[in-house]
C-alpha positions as CSV (number, residue, x, y, z in Angstrom):
1,M,23.1,133.9,-16.6
2,I,25.0,133.0,-13.4
3,V,21.8,132.7,-11.6
4,E,20.4,130.4,-14.2
5,A,23.5,128.2,-14.0
6,V,23.2,128.0,-10.2
7,N,19.4,127.2,-10.5
8,D,20.2,124.5,-13.1
9,E,22.9,122.9,-10.9
10,T,20.7,122.8,-7.8
11,E,17.9,121.2,-9.7
12,T,20.0,118.5,-11.1
13,T,22.1,117.6,-8.1
14,P,20.3,116.1,-5.1
15,S,20.9,117.7,-1.8
16,R,22.7,115.8,1.0
17,K,19.5,115.7,2.9
18,R,17.6,114.1,0.1
19,K,20.5,111.6,-0.5
20,R,20.3,110.6,3.2
21,T,16.6,110.2,3.0
22,E,16.9,108.0,-0.1
23,T,19.6,106.0,1.6
24,K,17.4,105.5,4.6
25,E,14.4,104.6,2.5
26,S,16.5,102.2,0.4
27,S,17.8,100.6,3.6
28,A,14.3,100.3,5.1
29,L,13.1,98.7,1.9
30,D,16.1,96.3,1.9
31,N,15.3,95.3,5.5
32,A,11.6,94.9,4.7
33,F,12.5,92.8,1.7
34,E,14.8,90.6,3.8
35,E,12.1,90.1,6.5
36,L,9.6,89.1,3.8
37,R,12.1,86.7,2.2
38,K,12.8,85.1,5.6
39,A,9.1,84.8,6.3
40,V,8.4,83.2,2.9
41,S,11.4,80.8,3.4
42,H,10.1,79.8,6.8
43,K,6.6,79.2,5.5
44,T,8.0,77.2,2.6
45,Q,9.9,75.0,5.0
46,R,6.8,74.4,7.1
47,L,4.8,73.5,4.0
48,Q,7.5,71.1,2.8
49,E,7.5,69.4,6.2
50,K,3.7,69.2,6.2
51,N,3.9,67.7,2.6
52,R,6.4,65.1,3.8
53,Q,4.1,64.2,6.8
54,L,1.1,63.9,4.5
55,R,3.0,61.7,2.0
56,D,4.0,59.4,4.9
57,E,0.4,59.2,6.2
58,L,-0.8,58.5,2.7
59,R,1.8,55.7,2.3
60,Q,0.8,54.2,5.6
61,E,-2.9,54.4,4.7
62,R,-2.3,52.7,1.4
63,E,-0.3,49.9,3.2
64,R,-3.2,49.5,5.7
65,H,-5.7,49.5,2.8
66,Q,-3.8,46.8,1.0
67,K,-3.5,44.7,4.1
68,T,-7.3,45.0,4.7
69,E,-8.0,44.1,1.1
70,E,-5.9,41.0,1.4
71,E,-7.6,40.0,4.7
72,L,-11.0,40.6,3.1
73,S,-10.1,38.4,0.1
74,Q,-9.0,35.7,2.5
75,Q,-12.2,36.0,4.5
76,R,-14.2,35.7,1.2
77,E,-12.3,32.7,0.1
78,K,-12.7,31.1,3.6
79,R,-16.5,31.9,3.5
80,I,-16.8,30.3,0.1
81,L,-14.9,27.3,1.2
82,E,-16.8,26.9,4.5
83,Y,-18.8,23.8,4.4
84,K,-21.5,22.9,6.8
85,I,-22.7,19.4,5.9
86,C,-19.8,17.0,6.9
87,Y,-17.4,19.8,8.0
88,M,-14.8,18.8,5.4
89,Q,-13.5,21.2,2.9
90,P,-15.8,21.1,-0.2
91,D,-14.1,19.4,-3.2
92,R,-15.6,21.9,-5.5
93,W,-18.7,20.0,-6.5
94,V,-21.8,22.1,-7.1
95,F,-25.4,21.0,-7.1
96,I,-27.2,21.8,-10.3
97,L,-30.2,24.2,-9.8
98,C,-29.3,25.8,-6.4
99,G,-25.5,26.0,-6.9
100,H,-24.4,25.1,-3.4
101,M,-20.9,23.7,-3.1
102,V,-20.4,20.3,-1.5
103,C,-17.7,17.7,-1.1
104,R,-17.5,14.7,-3.4
105,S,-18.7,12.2,-0.9
106,C,-21.8,14.3,0.1
107,A,-22.6,14.9,-3.6
108,G,-22.3,11.1,-4.3
109,S,-24.3,10.1,-1.3
110,L,-27.2,12.5,-1.9
111,G,-27.3,11.7,-5.6
112,T,-30.2,13.1,-7.7
113,T,-33.0,11.8,-5.5
114,E,-32.5,14.1,-2.5
115,K,-32.9,17.8,-1.8
116,C,-30.0,20.2,-1.2
117,P,-29.1,20.0,2.6
118,I,-28.5,23.8,2.6
119,C,-31.6,25.2,0.8
120,R,-33.8,22.1,0.2
121,A,-34.0,22.7,-3.6
122,P,-34.3,19.5,-5.6
123,I,-30.9,18.1,-6.8
124,T,-30.9,17.3,-10.5
125,G,-27.2,16.5,-10.6
126,Y,-23.8,18.0,-9.7
127,I,-20.7,19.3,-11.5
128,G,-17.2,20.1,-10.6
129,C,-16.2,23.7,-10.4
130,Y,-13.6,26.2,-9.0
131,P,-14.6,28.8,-6.4
132,F,-14.2,32.5,-7.3
133,A,-13.5,34.9,-4.4
134,G,-13.9,38.1,-6.4
């Protein structure tokens, strides 16, 4: 009976050596966990910084795109309003049939007996209109 009690006690209480080993393992695991946490934190910071940089680049590209779109729109309008007959701005008069835009004085002077000075199509009349740059 005494032997059994001693055997039971040794089986249930860990030895000092085993306690030291468990403490060392626990400490090593804590250190490894701390290193992993630092590494993840560092990578998270780098990714957040990269995300900020990409957002800034995207904002700049959007601004550049908007500026380019505005310039393109202005160029389209300028091209539409460019007039090659008397070099005045066209007053939004369009020849019927061909659709070329002319100023009022050119439309009146050519009348319906002439041909369009741009494409040589016969002029059957002219109407007022508004240019569309879209």
